[in-house]
C-alpha positions as CSV (number, residue, x, y, z in Angstrom):
1,X,161.9,87.0,-94.0
2,X,162.4,91.0,-93.1
3,X,159.1,92.4,-91.2
4,X,157.6,93.8,-94.3
5,X,157.5,90.8,-96.6
6,X,154.8,89.5,-94.0
7,X,152.6,91.3,-96.1
8,X,151.1,91.3,-99.7
9,X,152.8,94.9,-101.9
10,X,149.0,94.3,-103.2
11,X,146.9,94.9,-101.0
12,X,144.6,91.9,-100.2
13,X,140.9,92.3,-99.1
14,X,139.0,89.5,-97.5
15,X,135.4,90.7,-96.0
16,X,136.4,94.1,-94.5
17,X,140.2,93.2,-93.7
18,X,142.9,95.3,-95.6
19,X,146.7,94.2,-95.0
20,X,148.8,96.4,-97.0
21,X,152.8,96.3,-96.6
22,X,153.5,99.3,-94.3
23,X,156.2,101.0,-96.6
24,X,154.4,101.7,-99.4
25,X,150.8,102.5,-97.7
26,X,149.3,105.7,-98.2
27,X,147.1,107.2,-96.1
28,X,143.8,104.7,-95.7
29,X,140.4,107.0,-95.4
30,X,137.6,105.9,-93.3
31,X,134.7,108.2,-93.7
32,X,131.1,107.9,-91.9
33,X,129.0,110.6,-91.4
34,X,130.4,113.8,-90.7
35,X,133.9,112.4,-89.9
36,X,137.0,111.0,-91.8
37,X,139.7,109.3,-90.5
38,X,142.8,109.0,-92.2
39,X,145.7,107.1,-91.1
40,X,149.2,107.2,-92.8
41,X,150.4,103.1,-92.8
42,X,154.4,105.2,-93.8
43,X,154.3,107.0,-90.6
44,X,151.9,105.6,-88.2
45,X,150.0,108.5,-87.5
46,X,146.4,109.7,-87.7
47,X,144.3,112.5,-88.7
48,X,140.3,113.2,-87.0
49,X,138.5,116.1,-89.6
50,X,134.8,116.7,-89.6
51,X,133.2,117.7,-92.6
52,X,136.5,118.2,-94.3
53,X,138.0,120.2,-91.9
54,X,140.8,118.4,-89.6
55,X,140.4,118.5,-85.5
56,X,143.1,116.6,-84.6
57,X,146.5,115.6,-87.1
58,X,149.3,113.2,-86.3
59,X,147.8,111.3,-84.0
60,X,149.9,108.5,-82.0
61,X,149.0,105.8,-79.7
62,X,151.6,105.5,-76.7
63,X,150.9,102.5,-73.9
64,X,152.5,100.4,-71.0
65,X,153.4,97.1,-71.5
66,X,154.9,95.5,-68.5
67,X,155.6,98.6,-67.2
68,X,157.9,99.4,-70.4
69,X,156.9,102.5,-72.7
70,X,155.6,101.9,-76.1
71,X,153.9,103.3,-79.4
72,X,152.7,102.8,-82.8
73,X,156.0,103.9,-84.3
74,X,157.3,100.6,-83.2
75,X,155.5,98.3,-85.1
76,X,156.3,96.9,-89.1
77,X,152.7,95.5,-90.0
78,X,149.4,97.6,-90.5
79,X,146.2,96.0,-91.4
80,X,142.6,97.5,-91.5
81,X,139.2,96.7,-91.1
82,X,135.2,97.5,-90.6
83,X,132.2,96.6,-89.7
84,X,129.1,97.8,-88.5
85,X,128.3,98.1,-85.2
86,X,125.3,98.7,-82.9
87,X,126.0,99.9,-79.5
88,X,124.6,102.0,-76.8
89,X,125.0,104.9,-78.7
90,X,124.0,104.7,-81.8
91,X,124.3,102.2,-84.9
92,X,127.3,103.0,-87.0
93,X,130.6,101.8,-88.0
94,X,133.9,100.6,-86.7
95,X,137.4,101.5,-88.5
96,X,140.1,99.7,-86.7
97,X,143.9,99.8,-87.6
98,X,145.8,97.0,-86.7
99,X,149.7,96.9,-85.6
100,X,151.4,93.7,-85.3
101,X,154.9,92.9,-84.8
102,X,157.5,90.1,-85.5
103,X,158.0,90.4,-82.1
104,X,157.2,87.2,-79.8
105,X,157.4,90.0,-76.8
106,X,155.2,92.6,-77.8
107,X,151.3,92.6,-77.9
108,X,149.7,93.3,-80.8
109,X,147.4,97.2,-81.2
110,X,143.9,97.5,-82.2
111,X,143.3,101.0,-82.6
112,X,139.5,101.7,-83.4
113,X,137.2,104.4,-84.5
114,X,133.3,104.3,-83.8
115,X,131.8,106.8,-86.5
116,X,128.1,107.3,-86.1
117,X,125.5,108.7,-89.0
118,X,124.6,111.9,-87.3
119,X,127.0,112.5,-84.4
120,X,129.2,116.0,-83.9
121,X,131.3,113.3,-81.6
122,X,133.3,109.4,-82.8
123,X,134.4,107.4,-80.3
124,X,138.2,105.6,-80.2
125,X,139.9,103.1,-77.7
126,X,142.6,100.8,-77.6
127,X,143.2,96.9,-77.3
128,X,146.4,95.4,-76.5
129,X,146.2,91.8,-77.5
130,X,148.3,89.2,-76.0
131,X,149.9,86.8,-79.0
132,X,148.7,82.9,-78.7
133,X,146.1,84.3,-76.0
134,X,149.4,85.7,-73.8
135,X,148.3,88.0,-71.2
136,X,149.0,91.6,-71.1
137,X,150.1,93.4,-68.4
138,X,149.2,97.7,-68.7
139,X,148.3,100.4,-66.2
140,X,148.6,103.1,-69.4
141,X,146.8,103.0,-72.6
142,X,147.1,106.7,-74.6
143,X,144.3,106.5,-77.6
144,X,144.9,109.7,-78.6
145,X,148.1,111.5,-78.3
146,X,149.4,114.8,-80.4
147,X,152.6,116.5,-80.8
148,X,151.5,118.7,-83.7
149,X,149.8,122.5,-83.8
150,X,146.4,121.6,-83.8
151,X,144.3,124.7,-84.5
152,X,140.4,124.2,-84.9
153,X,139.7,127.8,-83.4
154,X,139.7,131.4,-84.5
155,X,143.0,133.6,-83.1
156,X,141.6,136.0,-80.9
157,X,142.3,136.0,-76.9
158,X,138.8,134.6,-76.2
159,X,140.5,130.9,-76.4
160,X,139.8,128.8,-73.3
161,X,140.1,125.4,-72.2
162,X,138.5,123.8,-69.4
163,X,140.1,122.0,-66.5
164,X,137.5,119.4,-64.5
165,X,138.4,118.1,-60.5
166,X,138.6,114.2,-60.3
167,X,136.5,114.9,-57.2
168,X,135.0,117.8,-55.0
169,X,136.7,117.5,-51.9
170,X,138.8,120.2,-50.3
171,X,137.0,123.4,-51.8
172,X,139.1,122.7,-55.3
173,X,137.0,124.6,-58.2
174,X,136.8,124.4,-62.2
175,X,138.9,126.5,-64.3
176,X,138.6,128.3,-67.8
177,X,142.2,129.4,-68.9
178,X,143.6,131.1,-71.5
179,X,145.7,128.6,-73.8
180,X,149.0,130.8,-72.1
181,X,149.5,132.9,-69.2
182,X,151.8,135.1,-67.8
183,X,154.9,133.6,-65.7
184,X,153.0,134.7,-62.3
185,X,150.9,132.7,-60.2
186,X,148.9,135.7,-59.6
187,X,147.7,136.2,-63.3
188,X,146.7,132.7,-64.1
189,X,143.5,133.6,-65.6
190,X,145.7,136.4,-68.1
191,X,147.4,135.6,-70.8
192,X,150.9,135.8,-71.9
193,X,154.1,134.5,-73.8
194,X,154.2,131.0,-71.3
195,X,152.8,128.0,-73.2
196,X,150.4,126.4,-70.4
197,X,150.4,123.3,-69.4
198,X,147.5,121.4,-67.6
199,X,145.5,118.6,-66.7
200,X,141.5,117.7,-66.5
201,X,139.9,114.5,-65.4
202,X,137.9,112.4,-67.5
203,X,136.4,115.3,-69.9
204,X,137.8,119.0,-71.1
205,X,136.7,121.3,-73.7
206,X,138.9,123.6,-75.8
207,X,136.5,126.7,-76.7
208,X,136.3,130.5,-78.3
209,X,134.3,132.5,-76.1
210,X,133.6,134.9,-78.5
211,X,131.6,132.5,-81.0
212,X,131.6,129.2,-78.7
213,X,133.0,126.9,-80.9
214,X,134.8,124.3,-79.2
215,X,136.2,120.6,-79.2
216,X,135.0,118.3,-76.5
217,X,137.5,115.1,-75.3
218,X,136.6,112.7,-72.6
219,X,136.4,108.9,-71.0
220,X,132.9,107.9,-71.7
221,X,133.9,104.4,-70.1
222,X,134.0,104.4,-65.7
223,X,134.7,100.8,-64.9
224,X,138.2,100.1,-64.8
225,X,140.5,103.1,-65.4
226,X,140.8,106.8,-64.1
227,X,141.5,108.7,-67.2
228,X,142.6,112.0,-67.9
229,X,143.4,114.6,-70.8
230,X,146.8,116.9,-70.4
231,X,147.0,119.9,-72.7
232,X,149.7,122.3,-73.6
233,X,148.7,125.3,-75.0
234,X,150.3,128.3,-77.3
235,X,152.4,130.5,-76.2
236,X,151.6,132.9,-79.0
237,X,148.9,132.9,-81.0
238,X,146.4,132.3,-78.3
239,X,144.8,130.0,-80.9
240,X,146.0,126.2,-80.8
241,X,147.2,124.0,-78.4
242,X,150.6,122.3,-79.2
243,X,150.2,119.1,-77.6
244,X,147.5,116.1,-76.2
245,X,146.9,113.3,-74.6
246,X,144.0,111.5,-73.9
247,X,144.7,108.5,-71.6
248,X,143.7,105.9,-69.3
249,X,146.0,105.6,-66.3
250,X,146.1,108.4,-64.3
251,X,147.0,109.3,-61.0
252,X,147.4,112.5,-59.1
253,X,147.8,114.0,-56.1
254,X,143.6,115.5,-57.1
255,X,142.5,111.9,-57.3
256,X,144.0,111.4,-53.4
257,X,147.0,109.0,-54.4
258,X,149.4,110.6,-53.4
259,X,150.8,109.6,-49.7
260,X,154.6,111.1,-47.9
261,X,154.8,113.1,-51.2
262,X,154.8,109.4,-53.6
263,X,152.9,109.1,-56.1
264,X,150.8,105.8,-56.2
265,X,151.1,104.4,-59.5
266,X,147.4,103.3,-61.7
267,X,146.8,99.3,-60.8
268,X,147.8,97.2,-63.8
269,X,145.1,95.7,-65.9
270,X,146.3,91.6,-66.5
271,X,144.2,89.7,-69.2
272,X,144.9,88.7,-72.7
273,X,143.1,91.8,-74.3
274,X,143.7,95.0,-72.2
275,X,141.7,97.6,-73.5
276,X,141.8,101.3,-72.3
277,X,138.2,103.4,-71.5
278,X,136.5,104.6,-74.9
279,X,137.3,108.5,-75.7
280,X,135.4,110.9,-77.2
281,X,136.5,113.5,-79.3
282,X,133.4,116.1,-80.5
283,X,133.9,119.0,-82.5
284,X,130.8,121.4,-81.9
285,X,129.3,125.2,-82.7
286,X,128.5,125.5,-79.0
287,X,131.1,123.6,-76.5
288,X,128.1,123.6,-73.8
289,X,126.0,121.3,-76.2
290,X,129.4,119.0,-76.4
291,X,129.3,118.8,-72.5
292,X,125.6,118.1,-72.7
293,X,126.2,115.4,-75.4
294,X,129.1,113.7,-73.6
295,X,127.0,113.6,-70.4
296,X,124.5,112.0,-72.4
297,X,126.8,109.3,-74.0
298,X,128.1,108.5,-70.1
299,X,124.6,107.9,-69.3
300,X,123.8,105.7,-72.4
301,X,126.8,103.4,-71.4
302,X,125.9,103.8,-67.9
303,X,122.5,104.7,-66.5
304,X,121.6,106.8,-64.1
305,X,119.5,106.0,-60.9
306,X,116.5,107.2,-61.7
307,X,114.1,109.4,-60.2
308,X,110.4,109.3,-60.0
309,X,108.7,111.2,-56.9
310,X,109.6,114.8,-57.3
311,X,111.9,117.3,-56.7
312,X,113.9,117.0,-53.4
313,X,113.1,119.5,-51.2
314,X,113.9,119.5,-47.0
315,X,116.2,119.9,-44.2
316,X,119.6,118.8,-43.4
317,X,121.5,118.9,-39.8
318,X,125.0,120.0,-40.9
319,X,124.8,123.6,-42.0
320,X,123.4,124.5,-38.5
321,X,123.9,121.8,-36.0
322,X,127.4,120.3,-36.9
323,X,128.4,117.9,-34.4
324,X,125.5,119.1,-31.9
325,X,123.0,116.4,-33.1
326,X,120.4,115.7,-30.6
327,X,117.2,113.9,-30.5
328,X,115.2,116.8,-28.6
329,X,116.8,119.4,-31.6
330,X,116.0,117.0,-34.7
331,X,112.9,116.3,-33.6
332,X,112.0,119.9,-33.1
333,X,113.5,120.8,-36.5
334,X,110.9,118.2,-38.0
335,X,108.4,119.9,-36.0
336,X,109.4,123.6,-37.6
337,X,110.0,122.6,-40.8
338,X,106.1,121.4,-40.7
339,X,104.4,124.0,-39.0
340,X,106.6,127.2,-40.5
341,X,108.2,125.9,-44.0
342,X,106.5,122.9,-45.0
343,X,103.8,123.5,-47.8
344,X,104.2,126.9,-47.8
345,X,105.3,129.0,-50.8
346,X,104.9,125.9,-52.7
347,X,107.8,124.3,-50.6
348,X,108.2,120.7,-50.8
349,X,105.0,120.0,-52.8
350,X,106.4,116.7,-53.5
351,X,108.3,115.1,-51.3
352,X,109.8,116.4,-47.9
353,X,113.3,114.9,-46.7
354,X,114.7,115.5,-43.2
355,X,118.6,114.3,-43.3
356,X,120.2,113.6,-40.2
357,X,124.3,113.9,-41.2
358,X,127.1,113.3,-39.4
359,X,126.8,112.9,-35.6
360,X,123.7,111.2,-36.3
361,X,125.1,108.3,-34.2
362,X,124.6,110.8,-30.7
363,X,121.0,109.1,-30.8
364,X,120.6,105.7,-29.9
365,X,119.1,103.3,-32.3
366,X,115.5,103.6,-30.6
367,X,115.6,107.3,-30.6
368,X,116.7,106.9,-34.4
369,X,113.4,105.0,-35.0
370,X,111.4,107.2,-33.2
371,X,112.8,110.6,-35.1
372,X,111.8,108.6,-38.1
373,X,108.7,107.9,-37.6
374,X,107.7,111.3,-36.0
375,X,109.3,112.4,-39.3
376,X,106.6,110.5,-41.3
377,X,103.8,111.4,-38.9
378,X,105.2,115.1,-40.1
379,X,104.7,114.3,-43.5
380,X,108.3,114.1,-44.0
381,X,110.5,111.5,-45.1
382,X,113.5,110.5,-42.9
383,X,117.2,111.0,-43.7
384,X,120.7,109.2,-42.4
385,X,124.3,110.1,-43.1
386,X,126.9,107.5,-44.4
387,X,130.3,107.1,-45.1
388,X,130.9,103.1,-46.3
389,X,134.8,103.4,-47.4
390,X,136.0,106.0,-44.1
391,X,137.4,104.1,-40.6
392,X,137.4,107.2,-38.6
393,X,139.9,105.8,-36.6
394,X,142.5,104.0,-38.4
395,X,145.2,103.7,-35.7
396,X,142.9,101.5,-33.8
397,X,142.2,98.7,-36.5
398,X,142.2,95.9,-34.2
399,X,138.6,96.7,-32.9
400,X,135.7,94.7,-34.1
401,X,133.5,95.6,-37.2
402,X,130.1,97.1,-36.1
403,X,127.2,93.9,-35.7
404,X,129.4,91.4,-33.9
405,X,130.1,89.6,-37.0
406,X,133.7,88.5,-36.6
407,X,135.6,91.1,-38.3
408,X,137.6,93.6,-37.8
409,X,138.5,96.9,-39.2
410,X,142.1,96.1,-39.8
411,X,141.0,93.1,-42.6
412,X,139.0,95.8,-44.7
413,X,141.9,98.1,-44.8
414,X,143.6,99.5,-47.9
415,X,147.1,99.8,-48.0
416,X,149.9,101.8,-49.9
417,X,153.5,100.7,-49.5
418,X,152.0,98.2,-46.7
419,X,150.5,101.4,-44.9
420,X,146.9,102.0,-44.1
421,X,146.0,104.5,-46.7
422,X,144.1,107.5,-45.1
423,X,142.2,110.7,-47.2
424,X,140.9,113.5,-44.9
425,X,142.0,111.5,-41.6
426,X,140.0,108.2,-42.0
427,X,142.0,105.0,-43.0
428,X,140.2,103.8,-46.8
429,X,138.3,101.1,-47.0
430,X,138.2,98.1,-49.5
431,X,134.9,98.3,-50.9
432,X,135.7,94.0,-51.8
433,X,136.4,92.8,-48.7
434,X,134.0,90.9,-46.5
435,X,134.6,92.9,-43.3
436,X,134.1,96.3,-45.4
437,X,130.9,94.9,-46.5
438,X,129.8,93.8,-43.4
439,X,129.8,96.5,-41.8
440,X,128.0,97.9,-44.7
441,X,125.3,94.9,-44.1
442,X,124.8,95.8,-40.3
443,X,124.2,99.8,-41.2
444,X,121.9,99.6,-44.2
445,X,120.1,97.0,-42.7
446,X,119.6,99.1,-39.3
447,X,118.7,102.3,-41.1
448,X,116.2,100.3,-43.5
449,X,114.8,99.2,-40.4
450,X,114.1,102.6,-38.8
451,X,112.6,103.6,-41.8
452,X,115.1,105.8,-43.3
453,X,114.5,106.4,-47.2
454,X,116.9,109.2,-47.9
455,X,120.9,108.0,-47.4
456,X,123.6,111.0,-47.7
457,X,126.9,109.3,-48.8
458,X,130.6,110.8,-48.3
459,X,133.9,110.9,-48.1
460,X,133.6,108.2,-51.5
461,X,136.9,108.9,-52.8
462,X,138.5,107.0,-50.0
463,X,136.9,103.9,-52.0
464,X,138.4,104.2,-55.2
465,X,142.8,105.1,-54.3
466,X,144.7,103.0,-55.9
467,X,146.1,100.5,-53.3
468,X,148.6,97.4,-53.0
469,X,146.1,95.1,-53.6
470,X,142.2,94.3,-53.0
471,X,140.7,91.6,-51.3
472,X,139.0,90.1,-54.6
473,X,142.6,89.1,-56.9
474,X,140.1,90.4,-59.8
475,X,140.1,93.7,-58.9
476,X,143.1,95.5,-60.0
477,X,142.3,99.2,-59.8
478,X,140.7,101.4,-57.7
479,X,138.1,101.9,-60.1
480,X,136.8,98.8,-60.3
481,X,137.0,98.2,-56.4
482,X,135.0,101.5,-56.2
483,X,132.3,100.2,-59.0
484,X,132.3,97.0,-56.9
485,X,131.2,98.0,-53.7
486,X,129.1,101.0,-55.3
487,X,127.4,98.1,-57.1
488,X,127.1,96.1,-53.7
489,X,125.5,99.5,-51.8
490,X,123.2,100.5,-54.2
491,X,121.3,96.7,-54.8
492,X,121.5,96.2,-51.0
493,X,119.7,99.9,-50.5
494,X,116.5,99.2,-53.1
495,X,115.0,100.9,-55.2
496,X,113.7,102.8,-53.3
497,X,116.0,105.2,-50.8
498,X,116.8,108.2,-52.7
499,X,120.7,107.8,-52.7
500,X,122.8,111.6,-52.8
501,X,126.4,111.5,-52.8
502,X,128.6,114.3,-50.9
503,X,132.1,114.8,-51.3
504,X,132.3,111.8,-54.4
505,X,134.7,111.2,-57.4
506,X,132.2,112.6,-60.4
507,X,132.4,109.1,-62.1
508,X,131.4,106.2,-61.8
509,X,127.7,108.2,-61.9
510,X,125.4,105.0,-61.9
511,X,124.7,104.6,-58.2
512,X,122.9,107.6,-56.8
513,X,120.6,110.2,-57.8
514,X,122.2,113.0,-57.0
515,X,126.2,114.2,-56.1
516,X,126.4,117.6,-54.4
517,X,128.3,119.8,-57.4
518,X,130.9,121.3,-54.9
519,X,132.3,121.1,-51.5
520,X,130.8,122.5,-48.3
521,X,128.9,125.7,-49.2
522,X,127.0,128.2,-46.6
523,X,125.9,130.7,-46.5
524,X,128.5,134.0,-47.0
525,X,128.8,135.1,-50.8
526,X,132.3,133.8,-51.2
527,X,131.0,129.9,-50.0
528,X,127.9,130.9,-53.0
529,X,131.0,132.3,-55.7
530,X,132.4,129.1,-54.8
531,X,129.5,126.7,-55.3
532,X,128.4,128.5,-58.5
533,X,132.0,127.9,-60.0
534,X,130.8,124.1,-59.7
535,X,127.9,124.7,-61.7
536,X,129.2,127.3,-64.2
537,X,131.4,124.8,-65.3
538,X,129.2,121.4,-64.0
539,X,125.6,122.0,-65.0
540,X,126.1,119.4,-67.3
541,X,126.0,116.3,-64.5
542,X,122.8,116.5,-64.5
543,X,122.7,114.0,-67.6
544,X,124.7,111.6,-65.2
545,X,122.6,112.0,-61.8
546,X,118.8,113.2,-62.1
547,X,120.0,116.5,-60.0
548,X,122.9,118.4,-59.0
549,X,122.9,119.4,-55.2
550,X,124.2,122.9,-54.6
551,X,124.8,121.6,-51.0
552,X,123.0,122.6,-48.1
553,X,121.1,126.1,-48.3
554,X,121.9,128.3,-45.0
555,X,120.8,131.6,-44.1
556,X,122.7,132.3,-40.8
557,X,123.7,135.8,-40.2
558,X,124.0,136.8,-43.6
559,X,122.9,140.0,-45.0
560,X,119.5,140.1,-47.3
561,X,121.1,140.1,-50.9
562,X,123.6,137.1,-49.6
563,X,120.6,134.7,-48.4
564,X,118.9,135.5,-51.6
565,X,121.6,134.5,-54.0
566,X,122.0,131.3,-52.0
567,X,118.7,130.3,-52.1
568,X,118.7,131.4,-56.0
569,X,122.1,128.6,-56.0
570,X,118.9,126.2,-55.2
571,X,116.8,127.4,-58.4
572,X,119.8,127.0,-60.8
573,X,120.8,123.5,-59.7
574,X,117.1,122.6,-59.6
575,X,117.3,120.9,-55.6
576,X,116.9,122.6,-52.4
577,X,118.1,121.0,-48.5
578,X,117.7,123.8,-46.2
579,X,120.7,123.9,-43.6
580,X,119.8,126.6,-41.1
581,X,119.9,125.2,-37.3
582,X,115.9,124.6,-37.2
583,X,115.8,123.1,-33.4
584,X,113.8,125.0,-31.1
585,X,114.2,122.4,-28.3
586,X,117.0,120.2,-27.0
587,X,121.0,120.7,-26.3
588,X,121.9,123.3,-29.5
589,X,118.5,125.7,-30.0
590,X,118.8,127.7,-33.5
591,X,118.9,131.6,-33.9
592,X,115.4,132.9,-34.0
593,X,117.1,135.0,-36.9
594,X,118.1,132.0,-38.6
595,X,115.2,130.7,-38.2
596,X,112.9,133.5,-39.4
597,X,115.3,134.2,-42.7
598,X,114.7,130.1,-43.3
599,X,111.3,130.5,-43.1
600,X,111.2,133.8,-45.2
601,X,113.2,132.9,-48.1
602,X,112.4,129.5,-48.4
603,X,108.6,130.0,-48.8
604,X,108.8,132.3,-52.4
605,X,106.1,130.5,-54.6
606,X,107.9,132.0,-57.7
607,X,111.0,131.1,-56.6
608,X,110.1,127.4,-55.7
609,X,107.9,127.0,-58.2
610,X,112.0,127.4,-60.3
611,X,113.5,125.3,-57.9
612,X,110.6,122.0,-58.5
613,X,111.7,122.3,-62.5
614,X,115.2,120.8,-61.2
615,X,117.0,121.3,-63.8
616,X,120.7,122.9,-64.0
617,X,120.5,126.2,-65.6
618,X,123.5,126.7,-68.3
619,X,126.3,129.4,-68.7
620,X,126.2,132.2,-70.6
621,X,129.5,131.8,-71.3
622,X,132.6,129.8,-70.6
623,X,135.4,132.6,-71.2
624,X,134.4,135.9,-68.7
625,X,134.7,134.8,-64.6
626,X,134.1,137.0,-61.5
627,X,134.4,136.7,-57.7
628,X,137.3,135.3,-55.8
629,X,136.4,132.0,-57.5
630,X,136.8,132.7,-61.1
631,X,132.9,131.9,-62.0
632,X,130.6,132.4,-64.3
633,X,127.7,135.2,-63.4
634,X,124.8,134.6,-65.8
635,X,123.2,131.4,-66.4
636,X,119.7,130.8,-68.5
637,X,117.2,127.6,-69.0
638,X,114.8,127.5,-71.5
639,X,111.7,125.5,-71.3
640,X,108.4,124.8,-73.3
641,X,106.7,128.2,-71.9
642,X,109.8,130.1,-70.6
643,X,113.0,131.5,-70.3
644,X,114.4,131.7,-67.1
645,X,117.5,134.1,-66.3
646,X,119.8,134.5,-63.4
647,X,122.2,136.9,-62.8
648,X,124.3,136.8,-59.8
649,X,127.1,139.6,-58.5
650,X,129.6,138.5,-56.4
651,X,130.6,141.3,-54.3
652,X,131.7,143.6,-57.3
653,X,129.4,146.5,-56.4
654,X,125.9,147.4,-57.7
655,X,125.7,147.3,-61.8
656,X,123.4,148.2,-63.9
657,X,122.6,145.9,-66.7
658,X,121.7,145.7,-70.2
659,X,121.7,142.4,-71.6
660,X,121.6,141.2,-75.3
661,X,119.1,138.8,-75.1
662,X,120.1,137.4,-78.3
663,X,123.3,136.1,-76.7
664,X,121.0,133.5,-74.7
665,X,119.4,132.7,-78.1
666,X,115.7,134.8,-76.6
667,X,114.3,137.5,-79.3
668,X,112.4,140.1,-77.6
669,X,109.5,139.6,-79.7
670,X,108.9,136.3,-78.0
671,X,108.6,137.3,-74.9
672,X,105.0,138.5,-73.7
673,X,106.5,141.0,-71.8
674,X,103.1,141.9,-69.5
675,X,103.4,138.2,-68.0
676,X,107.1,137.8,-67.2
677,X,108.4,139.1,-64.0
678,X,111.9,138.6,-61.7
679,X,110.7,135.5,-59.3
680,X,112.0,137.0,-55.4
681,X,110.6,140.7,-56.3
682,X,107.4,139.8,-58.6
683,X,108.1,142.8,-60.4
684,X,107.9,143.3,-64.0
685,X,111.2,143.1,-66.5
686,X,111.8,145.8,-68.8
687,X,112.6,144.7,-72.7
688,X,112.7,147.0,-75.5
689,X,113.3,145.4,-79.1
690,X,116.1,142.4,-77.7
691,X,117.3,144.1,-74.5
692,X,116.6,143.7,-70.8
693,X,117.6,146.5,-68.3
694,X,117.8,146.0,-64.9
695,X,119.8,146.8,-61.4
696,X,121.7,144.3,-60.2
697,X,123.3,144.9,-56.3
698,X,126.0,143.9,-55.1
699,X,126.3,140.5,-53.4
700,X,122.9,139.9,-54.8
701,X,121.1,137.1,-57.6
702,X,118.0,138.3,-59.4
703,X,116.3,135.7,-61.1
704,X,113.6,136.4,-64.4
705,X,111.1,134.1,-65.7
706,X,110.2,135.0,-69.1
707,X,107.2,134.1,-71.0
708,X,106.6,133.1,-74.5
709,X,104.1,134.4,-76.1
């Protein structure tokens, strides 16, 4: 019997299952809501269309089975089925294409599409199914692969695609690139005749700068896989992409999975059914809405850690004290904050954190308890710092783990190719190992006994790397290990400790209230520009975290313009932790100049009112970039009673600005000009019709509040 004879020439309908002979099959169209999935049983290719317009053509599936790369073209049989669904995202229909083969050595494939009645997106995933319950082993599944010319944007030079970093370490930046480039690396943001090829982690947007129309595609599940999107642009038209691969199972130098110039493969998942992450494909009139929707879908699947006690304000020791934490110094910093800043200019009308960062262990446990008690007496909440997945002395792994619990550091080390894996100089600790978790228990219990209610977690990427093995045999990927350890940590902390992630992967996101949106940023304009690059293309992360953290706001010896800009980054992210050395006693006192500046710039009432909103501003566009770090300079936020506009000048000289408010969705007629103002100066605004004019000084940000009529 030939392979094709396992199907009847006439379609058989059993419930919602339809099987057809592949050789005679025409395209099987399934439409629900705004989307149509058209599958050609002969070519094994799928077209995804929204409201009649093709978004992605010739989509196929690639995967690895026990290391062998395969695709759906290798299969003889095709069957279709539909069922009703009600999942975390909504109600809808699931349309499945099942591929079967007469070979007993290959798994069946279930290519599923999840369509919803009122959504601008669909979801899709691929499941490999072992025959007769046999195990399947795979470390790569790509539900969406297209080598066709996909053209869904206007044909002009403002088309861009977004690159999203895996984590925020090493001063890495987001990128917004033309679909082609010149051959010169120095002009990487210019167009040319070389098709650009790049990779984005977990999500990307491909959009038109003039119209804002764009496609958003990415992984909405973060329990097993590291996922990515590879894109090749067009060398000539600047309007199409020529290759697209959205897949689970990525490792890269950017995921920190490279050691000694060798790339560690993604961990292998073995089970009778192995599924990729669900991938979202959406087409939007505004790509920014698509990115925000992506975040909301991720949070529907893995709900964010909620916080109901007000926007965080406070102080952290790292920005000014760094390694010089000392007892007298941090106690005096708490006092300085209380006497000069706290509850002045509406700084911290709610909760105020005072956090000890790295080198808190310069204090003994008695001093830490006394410091925490002192903070409470000052109406503050004390905070601490912890690196749960790091061994900072990996060369001496034979030393005992803290707590006299019988474990040694080497029992928790992760190894790659038989050697201890290090990232940023720290040995990577297995988040599933008893030695690691016993150490975690010791420190969390000690922190809680001292009274700390704020924990800054750092270097978390060390716990998500791919390793030779993990302590728990059922854990086989870095993401699985990370989820296990972070869930354990969250439960150990309880519900009343505010958790903020510092250096950390973007996903999974459900274990912390906040995440620092960039790497370290101090007070100079370069650092402000760098941090704003992350907000330019990561503002939507406040959909998966309660807050985006702009890092410590340091004034230092920088200019007034730079100080205002740095504090404005707190307003546009909705979070404020000061970083200057506020200590007046002890072995490392702060400068009177920086303390005065911290006092002045953190107690401007109208700026604090914006910070208190706790919301991240939206970029005005994504294709016009400026400054050394290629950042957006114009941002806005809409609330029930106001529009807020922030405009940054990244060292490009004084400018006279004429802003068309309509480009931000604002009508000049809707603004009460007499009540509106610039937050830093309290100056009135100048609006004529739909145009607002103002001066933008070098290195300085402007922050406007436009009151609605």
